[in-house]
Backbone as CSV, one residue per row, in Angstrom:
resi,resn,N_x,N_y,N_z,CA_x,CA_y,CA_z,C_x,C_y,C_z
1,MET,0.708,-1.115,-0.287,-0.186,-0.246,0.151,0.861,1.388,-0.289
2,MET,0.377,2.434,-0.631,0.931,3.620,-0.883,1.257,4.483,0.399
3,VAL,1.941,4.782,1.115,2.078,5.796,2.179,2.620,6.658,2.610
4,THR,2.655,7.960,3.244,3.713,9.040,3.299,3.749,8.766,4.852
5,VAL,5.220,8.432,5.134,5.861,8.203,6.499,6.494,9.317,6.753
6,LEU,5.901,9.669,8.229,6.793,10.812,8.586,7.418,10.374,9.885
7,PHE,8.964,11.128,9.835,9.750,10.775,11.371,9.835,11.878,11.691
8,SER,9.458,12.302,13.586,10.183,13.361,14.014,10.996,13.161,15.167
9,ASP,11.502,14.235,15.256,12.845,14.253,16.647,13.195,15.309,17.264
10,LEU,13.133,15.283,18.337,13.031,16.441,19.358,15.106,16.608,19.480
11,LYS,15.219,17.618,18.841,16.944,18.293,18.930,17.113,18.970,20.371
12,GLY,17.597,18.574,21.281,18.118,19.168,22.235,17.798,18.332,23.440
13,PHE,17.335,17.161,23.139,16.866,16.498,24.385,18.062,15.646,25.256
14,THR,19.063,15.246,24.823,20.152,14.934,25.071,20.909,15.669,26.187
15,SER,21.074,17.156,25.431,21.514,18.210,26.690,20.172,18.543,27.768
16,THR,19.471,18.344,27.937,18.286,18.946,28.691,18.344,17.666,29.518
17,SER,18.479,16.252,29.227,18.352,15.339,29.924,19.203,15.460,31.245
18,GLU,20.779,15.995,30.573,21.994,16.540,31.778,21.514,17.538,32.591
19,LEU,20.545,18.374,32.496,20.113,19.439,33.023,19.002,19.602,34.248
20,LEU,18.227,18.535,33.676,16.711,18.503,34.695,16.793,17.336,35.354
21,GLU,16.114,17.202,36.538,15.678,16.307,37.536,14.795,15.286,36.469
22,PRO,14.595,13.949,36.900,13.848,12.823,36.090,12.217,12.975,35.672
23,GLN,11.899,13.436,36.791,10.319,13.708,36.744,10.191,15.415,36.210
24,ALA,10.934,16.216,36.127,11.219,17.483,35.546,11.517,17.137,33.971
25,LEU,12.084,16.179,33.575,12.323,15.854,32.440,11.271,15.496,31.748
26,ILE,10.771,13.927,32.274,9.815,13.582,31.746,8.822,14.786,31.313
27,ASP,8.508,15.643,32.201,7.538,16.404,32.399,7.720,17.280,30.840
28,TRP,8.833,17.385,30.837,9.053,18.651,29.650,8.935,17.764,28.387
29,LEU,9.428,16.545,28.343,9.752,15.634,27.291,7.316,15.653,26.936
30,ASN,6.842,14.863,28.192,5.902,14.562,27.825,4.803,15.706,26.880
31,SER,4.923,17.360,27.768,4.531,18.481,27.177,4.879,18.188,25.439
32,TYR,5.844,18.218,24.911,6.321,18.085,23.554,5.692,17.105,22.884
33,MET,5.567,15.610,22.884,5.020,14.761,22.882,3.723,14.656,22.547
34,GLU,2.853,15.244,23.706,1.216,15.465,23.596,1.055,16.243,22.348
35,ALA,1.657,17.392,22.719,1.651,18.966,21.623,1.708,17.625,20.338
36,MET,2.464,17.191,19.810,2.982,16.783,18.371,2.291,15.462,18.226
37,ALA,1.580,14.950,19.127,1.001,13.705,18.831,-0.458,13.979,18.453
38,ASP,-0.926,15.636,19.007,-2.168,16.100,18.725,-2.444,16.398,17.555
39,LEU,-0.989,17.061,16.996,-0.915,17.248,15.308,-0.983,16.674,14.588
40,VAL,-0.787,15.464,15.177,-0.468,14.175,13.831,-1.956,13.864,13.298
41,MET,-2.494,13.399,14.643,-4.099,12.977,14.784,-5.112,14.017,13.958
42,ALA,-4.616,15.791,14.112,-5.688,16.468,13.444,-5.228,16.646,11.998
43,HIS,-4.318,16.221,11.654,-3.832,16.487,10.309,-4.031,14.783,9.546
44,GLY,-4.663,13.694,10.272,-5.540,12.806,9.869,-4.480,11.740,9.675
45,GLY,-3.486,11.797,10.793,-2.358,10.886,10.220,-2.531,9.785,11.617
46,VAL,-1.570,8.410,11.779,-1.628,7.411,12.645,-0.705,7.736,13.631
47,VAL,-0.296,7.633,14.901,0.541,7.624,15.810,1.403,6.207,15.675
48,ASP,2.055,5.839,15.042,2.935,4.453,15.067,3.872,4.108,15.785
49,ASP,4.238,4.928,16.786,5.208,4.519,17.208,5.928,5.798,18.159
50,TYR,6.016,5.783,19.420,7.137,6.145,20.362,8.670,5.695,20.460
51,ALA,9.700,6.495,20.095,10.888,5.890,20.815,11.822,7.117,21.220
52,GLY,11.780,6.741,22.272,12.573,7.644,23.267,11.880,9.179,22.665
53,ASP,12.565,10.269,22.378,12.158,11.353,21.715,11.735,11.872,20.557
54,GLY,11.669,10.740,19.557,10.814,10.729,18.638,9.556,10.186,18.085
55,ILE,8.945,10.471,17.019,7.593,9.812,16.929,7.667,9.515,15.434
56,LYS,7.215,8.617,15.315,6.894,7.837,13.773,5.300,7.965,13.379
57,ALA,4.914,8.337,12.281,3.513,8.640,12.234,3.071,8.009,10.559
58,ASP,2.063,7.399,10.321,1.997,7.239,9.095,0.439,7.996,8.719
59,PHE,0.477,8.270,7.402,-0.445,9.088,6.873,-0.808,7.838,5.577
60,GLY,-2.169,7.678,5.506,-3.021,6.772,4.069,-2.985,4.945,4.751
61,VAL,-2.930,4.978,6.493,-3.409,3.523,7.170,-4.527,4.150,7.747
62,PRO,-5.516,2.832,8.420,-5.027,1.366,7.613,-6.064,1.324,6.588
63,LEU,-6.871,2.164,5.776,-7.469,2.041,4.800,-6.483,1.891,3.273
64,ALA,-6.489,1.204,2.178,-5.247,1.634,1.417,-5.998,2.327,0.564
65,ARG,-5.028,3.358,0.042,-5.508,4.472,-0.925,-5.257,3.670,-2.746
66,SER,-6.300,4.469,-3.538,-6.499,3.997,-4.672,-5.751,4.490,-5.840
67,SER,-6.095,5.806,-5.474,-5.648,7.053,-6.238,-4.640,7.974,-6.276
68,ALA,-4.399,8.986,-7.376,-3.221,9.741,-6.949,-3.751,10.983,-5.975
69,VAL,-4.939,11.177,-6.301,-5.606,12.078,-5.558,-5.609,11.917,-4.093
70,GLU,-5.627,10.555,-3.876,-5.727,10.318,-2.283,-4.252,10.431,-1.839
71,PHE,-2.815,9.994,-2.868,-2.029,9.916,-2.633,-1.231,11.363,-2.201
72,SER,-2.044,12.191,-2.811,-1.525,13.517,-2.891,-2.010,14.442,-1.631
73,ASP,-3.007,13.789,-1.245,-3.975,14.443,0.197,-3.021,13.798,1.042
74,ASP,-2.680,12.687,1.609,-1.945,12.027,2.068,-0.662,12.891,2.609
75,ALA,-0.149,13.223,1.276,1.419,13.870,1.303,1.228,15.009,1.949
76,MET,0.083,15.742,1.578,0.098,17.282,1.810,-0.418,17.688,3.331
77,ARG,-0.981,16.309,3.817,-1.470,16.532,4.919,-0.080,16.122,5.995
78,ALA,0.276,15.640,5.499,1.757,15.198,6.605,2.577,16.354,6.294
79,VAL,2.906,17.037,5.110,3.693,18.075,5.132,2.905,19.112,5.967
80,ALA,1.547,19.348,6.039,1.269,20.372,6.962,1.711,20.031,8.191
81,CYS,1.179,18.718,8.214,1.319,18.620,9.755,2.586,19.138,10.263
82,ALA,3.906,18.408,9.671,5.202,19.227,10.149,5.130,20.759,9.906
83,LEU,4.924,21.617,9.139,4.461,22.693,9.843,4.031,23.302,10.585
84,ALA,3.138,22.719,10.864,2.130,22.711,12.270,3.168,22.304,13.375
85,MET,3.697,21.381,13.143,5.084,20.853,14.115,6.147,22.098,14.808
86,GLY,6.214,22.605,13.291,7.231,23.564,13.912,6.700,24.997,14.120
87,LYS,5.765,25.411,14.163,4.904,26.475,14.277,4.769,25.952,16.150
88,LYS,4.105,24.706,16.527,4.196,24.479,17.883,5.760,24.268,18.466
89,MET,6.469,24.162,17.743,7.874,24.115,18.666,8.285,25.661,18.905
90,GLU,8.001,26.678,17.993,8.219,28.056,18.469,7.365,28.181,19.757
91,GLU,5.990,27.754,19.889,5.487,28.234,21.008,5.835,27.685,22.221
92,LEU,6.048,26.230,22.187,6.423,25.673,23.548,7.909,26.394,23.789
93,ASN,8.737,26.573,22.972,9.966,27.561,23.446,9.840,28.503,24.248
94,ARG,8.859,29.360,23.706,8.610,30.734,24.374,7.840,30.222,25.803
95,LEU,7.033,29.393,25.923,6.675,29.330,26.950,7.768,28.199,28.099
96,TRP,8.631,27.539,27.510,10.069,26.732,28.026,11.023,28.085,29.150
97,ARG,10.878,28.917,27.989,11.646,30.248,28.736,10.934,31.077,29.301
98,GLU,10.002,31.160,29.076,9.199,31.737,30.383,8.992,31.422,31.818
99,THR,9.197,29.896,31.276,9.217,28.954,32.806,10.954,28.864,33.337
100,GLY,11.555,28.996,32.494,13.053,28.655,32.984,13.477,27.718,32.872
101,LEU,12.620,26.707,31.660,13.151,25.539,30.975,14.254,25.693,29.641
102,PRO,14.628,25.072,29.260,15.521,24.603,28.488,14.578,24.533,26.904
103,THR,15.294,24.969,25.904,14.460,24.908,24.616,15.005,23.811,23.820
104,GLY,14.401,23.801,22.618,14.127,22.529,21.974,14.402,22.326,20.151
105,GLY,14.228,22.284,19.557,13.800,21.875,17.981,13.546,20.529,17.460
106,VAL,12.835,20.875,16.284,12.343,19.443,16.267,13.054,19.278,14.609
107,ARG,13.169,18.118,14.250,13.373,17.893,13.017,12.491,16.846,12.239
108,VAL,11.885,16.963,11.136,11.211,15.915,10.656,11.432,15.570,9.306
109,GLY,11.384,14.002,9.032,11.805,13.208,7.475,10.429,13.017,7.179
110,ILE,10.295,13.108,5.854,8.772,12.423,4.957,9.276,11.659,3.716
111,PHE,8.363,10.667,3.505,8.888,9.999,2.389,7.850,9.419,2.092
112,SER,7.322,9.101,0.691,5.959,8.468,0.136,6.564,7.342,-0.457
113,GLY,5.738,6.605,-0.395,6.106,5.394,-1.039,5.555,3.936,-0.928
114,PRO,5.507,2.886,-1.492,4.872,1.749,-0.882,5.723,0.795,0.537
115,VAL,5.094,0.957,1.130,5.167,0.014,2.490,4.446,-1.290,2.568
116,ILE,4.834,-2.238,3.536,3.893,-3.510,3.967,3.618,-3.100,5.387
117,ALA,1.866,-2.876,5.976,1.554,-2.941,6.870,0.806,-3.760,7.527
118,GLY,0.967,-3.771,8.631,0.283,-5.047,9.410,0.701,-5.265,11.020
119,ALA,-0.012,-5.985,11.704,0.392,-6.320,12.899,1.865,-7.366,12.903
120,ILE,2.658,-6.479,13.493,3.823,-7.446,13.616,4.544,-7.549,15.368
121,GLY,4.796,-8.853,15.625,5.082,-9.274,16.677,4.753,-10.248,17.846
122,SER,4.691,-10.641,18.672,4.838,-12.018,19.263,2.978,-12.027,19.225
123,PRO,2.467,-13.300,19.813,1.099,-13.138,20.060,0.828,-12.438,21.125
124,LYS,1.921,-12.374,22.167,1.233,-11.953,23.549,0.975,-10.190,22.781
125,ARG,2.188,-9.972,21.947,1.890,-8.380,22.225,2.290,-7.763,20.608
126,LEU,0.914,-7.903,19.820,1.143,-7.330,18.234,0.971,-6.406,18.319
127,LYS,1.508,-5.176,17.365,1.549,-4.000,17.115,1.128,-3.618,15.671
128,TYR,0.542,-2.783,15.163,0.343,-2.577,13.747,1.589,-1.388,13.282
129,THR,1.665,-1.683,12.101,2.846,-0.853,11.598,3.152,-1.211,10.038
130,THR,4.085,0.137,10.200,4.581,-0.111,8.622,5.903,-0.169,8.710
131,VAL,6.585,-1.246,7.758,8.220,-1.554,7.428,8.123,-1.264,6.172
132,GLY,9.749,-1.078,5.538,9.874,-1.108,3.832,10.901,0.137,4.005
133,ASP,11.546,0.104,2.963,12.481,1.388,2.178,12.017,3.002,2.436
134,THR,10.190,2.492,2.240,9.963,4.159,2.591,9.971,4.447,3.930
135,VAL,9.665,3.403,4.748,9.971,3.763,6.198,11.732,4.225,6.368
136,ASN,12.367,3.386,6.267,14.012,3.433,6.061,14.091,5.095,5.546
137,SER,13.578,5.160,4.380,14.023,6.650,4.019,13.320,7.964,4.391
138,ALA,12.323,7.982,5.574,12.028,8.782,6.035,12.689,9.067,7.577
139,ALA,13.262,7.873,7.979,14.170,7.670,8.832,15.378,8.875,8.613
140,ARG,15.974,7.976,7.501,17.275,8.534,7.136,17.272,10.414,6.558
141,LEU,16.136,10.939,6.105,15.612,12.388,5.691,15.581,12.889,7.151
142,GLU,14.830,12.282,8.614,15.003,13.277,9.734,16.082,13.396,10.590
143,SER,17.242,12.176,10.291,18.776,12.065,10.995,19.642,12.818,10.089
144,TYR,19.159,13.116,8.683,20.180,13.735,7.484,21.020,15.107,8.576
145,LYS,22.353,14.929,8.352,22.948,16.193,8.702,22.316,16.984,9.751
146,ARG,21.956,16.017,11.035,21.218,16.371,12.311,22.074,17.236,13.047
147,GLU,23.951,17.390,12.926,24.637,18.300,13.541,23.956,19.599,12.982
148,ALA,23.470,19.986,11.831,23.567,20.967,11.146,21.945,21.649,10.922
149,ALA,21.104,20.569,11.702,19.607,21.125,11.534,19.296,22.238,12.049
150,GLY,18.600,22.929,11.215,17.802,24.118,12.165,18.464,25.699,11.258
151,ASP,19.773,25.716,11.198,20.033,26.663,10.887,19.885,28.277,11.483
152,GLY,19.603,28.028,12.539,19.418,28.804,13.120,17.622,28.986,13.709
153,CYS,17.137,28.426,13.173,15.562,28.056,13.671,15.705,27.093,14.084
154,CYS,14.436,26.739,15.035,13.684,25.880,15.913,13.536,24.583,15.126
155,TRP,13.228,24.265,13.784,12.597,23.275,13.367,13.349,23.127,12.047
156,ARG,13.284,22.146,11.209,13.715,21.748,10.081,12.812,20.599,9.220
157,ILE,12.012,20.559,8.166,11.733,19.637,7.463,12.308,19.080,6.019
158,LEU,12.667,17.994,6.033,13.360,17.455,4.786,12.285,16.211,4.317
159,ILE,12.097,16.068,2.859,11.209,15.595,1.818,11.751,14.825,0.839
160,GLY,11.310,13.760,0.322,12.027,13.092,-0.671,11.053,13.357,-1.565
161,ASP,11.772,13.318,-3.191,10.887,13.588,-4.183,9.656,13.079,-4.597
162,SER,9.765,11.806,-3.913,8.397,11.048,-4.085,7.375,12.004,-3.358
163,THR,7.671,12.396,-2.339,6.330,13.277,-1.426,6.468,15.021,-2.088
164,ARG,7.334,15.332,-2.610,7.426,16.684,-3.280,6.532,16.715,-4.290
165,GLN,6.250,15.568,-5.604,5.594,15.560,-6.172,3.852,15.508,-5.983
166,TYR,3.725,15.258,-5.128,2.214,15.135,-4.547,2.011,16.531,-3.934
167,LEU,2.989,17.430,-3.876,2.469,18.566,-3.417,1.648,19.756,-4.172
168,ASP,1.034,20.762,-3.985,0.781,21.866,-4.523,1.439,23.011,-4.469
169,ASP,1.067,23.346,-5.384,1.910,25.101,-5.292,2.183,26.174,-3.719
170,SER,1.112,25.749,-2.801,1.450,26.434,-1.851,2.427,26.008,-1.011
171,PHE,2.958,24.936,-1.094,4.150,24.552,-0.213,5.619,25.201,-0.931
172,LYS,6.140,25.631,-0.289,7.121,26.339,-0.516,8.684,25.583,0.026
173,THR,9.083,24.829,-1.287,10.261,24.053,-0.741,11.990,24.761,-1.690
174,ARG,13.203,23.819,-1.298,14.508,24.320,-1.881,14.857,22.828,-1.735
175,PHE,15.453,22.795,-3.013,16.222,21.398,-3.466,17.234,21.419,-2.869
176,VAL,17.680,20.558,-2.034,19.000,20.527,-1.129,20.045,19.659,-2.096
177,GLY,19.897,18.489,-2.754,20.595,17.731,-3.564,20.346,16.475,-3.566
178,GLU,21.145,15.675,-4.746,20.982,14.338,-4.248,22.112,13.587,-3.491
179,GLU,21.753,12.972,-2.466,22.568,13.108,-1.189,22.578,11.507,-1.020
180,SER,23.564,10.968,-0.446,23.875,9.989,-0.248,23.298,9.542,1.645
181,VAL,22.166,8.928,1.827,21.951,8.446,3.170,22.281,7.081,3.871
182,LYS,22.579,7.178,4.813,22.584,5.938,5.758,21.544,4.663,5.695
183,GLY,22.340,3.569,5.099,21.832,2.479,5.089,20.862,2.476,3.359
184,LYS,21.184,3.148,2.602,20.838,3.426,1.166,21.607,3.202,0.386
185,SER,21.671,1.943,-1.063,22.711,2.041,-1.927,22.525,3.451,-2.944
186,GLN,21.114,3.813,-3.147,21.007,4.717,-4.304,20.659,6.053,-3.817
187,GLN,21.123,6.876,-4.197,20.878,8.620,-3.355,19.541,8.982,-3.809
188,ILE,19.076,10.011,-2.438,17.812,10.815,-2.628,17.906,11.877,-2.964
189,ALA,16.567,12.330,-3.463,17.017,13.647,-3.988,15.783,14.227,-2.796
190,ILE,16.419,15.440,-1.970,16.102,15.577,-0.775,15.925,17.166,-1.180
191,TYR,14.631,17.309,-0.247,14.110,19.035,-0.529,13.871,19.257,0.982
192,GLN,14.155,20.604,1.069,13.753,21.156,2.827,12.342,22.183,2.097
193,VAL,11.631,21.668,3.298,10.039,22.221,3.372,10.525,23.535,4.198
194,LEU,10.294,24.882,3.327,10.450,26.482,3.909,9.200,26.892,4.501
195,GLY,7.625,26.429,4.046,6.397,27.220,4.688,5.286,26.895,3.510
196,ARG,4.349,27.388,4.239,3.367,27.342,2.724,2.700,29.053,2.496
197,ASP,2.471,29.185,1.433,1.468,30.608,1.084,0.384,30.454,1.988
198,GLY,0.052,31.997,2.174,-0.993,31.986,3.016,-2.491,31.538,2.508
199,GLY,-2.926,30.773,1.466,-4.023,29.612,1.389,-3.856,28.645,2.126
200,GLY,-2.649,28.075,2.773,-2.557,26.662,3.232,-3.220,26.863,4.789
201,GLN,-3.218,25.984,5.319,-3.560,25.879,6.975,-2.720,24.785,7.421
202,ASP,-1.618,25.585,8.444,-0.730,24.590,9.124,-0.685,24.339,10.549
203,ASN,-1.743,24.811,10.735,-2.384,24.592,12.609,-3.061,23.580,12.767
């Protein structure tokens, strides 16, 4: 089935974990996780997994899509969700500064393509998830050159060309390059999402 997969990661979690007491750290992390998960669901996505400070979300499950219009809708909702995550990160940082807490940033990687979806695990603990090259590609885009992520901004969104082709003209993107990413033999065409023109809603 065709799905758009989104991976997000909280930049600054490691350094923050060294500054805060355990309960304060959990509260800080949960305030971020709750806000981002709410945005995924508000944009029609499904939170697939949490891993530390990371979130994996799928757009296009559990019902299989059958048309290019549906594929495009999933991709645009995923990217709109990522932009909303960026705005929410700015809001959280303002709140955290006011309360004396460390600030953070969000990195997002998005890739569209075929996946295998189903219940995976043992009979005692099954979990519905997606697997495949599309999932791996989205994860690699999120972690791509993570040290340089942000360029002074508290959010960064990278997408593959397979996702960009489904976007309408309201989304503003910048070509990053044809790059090799860990775990893939072929290069990926990477685009950075910069924002959306006034007609689009990202909240």
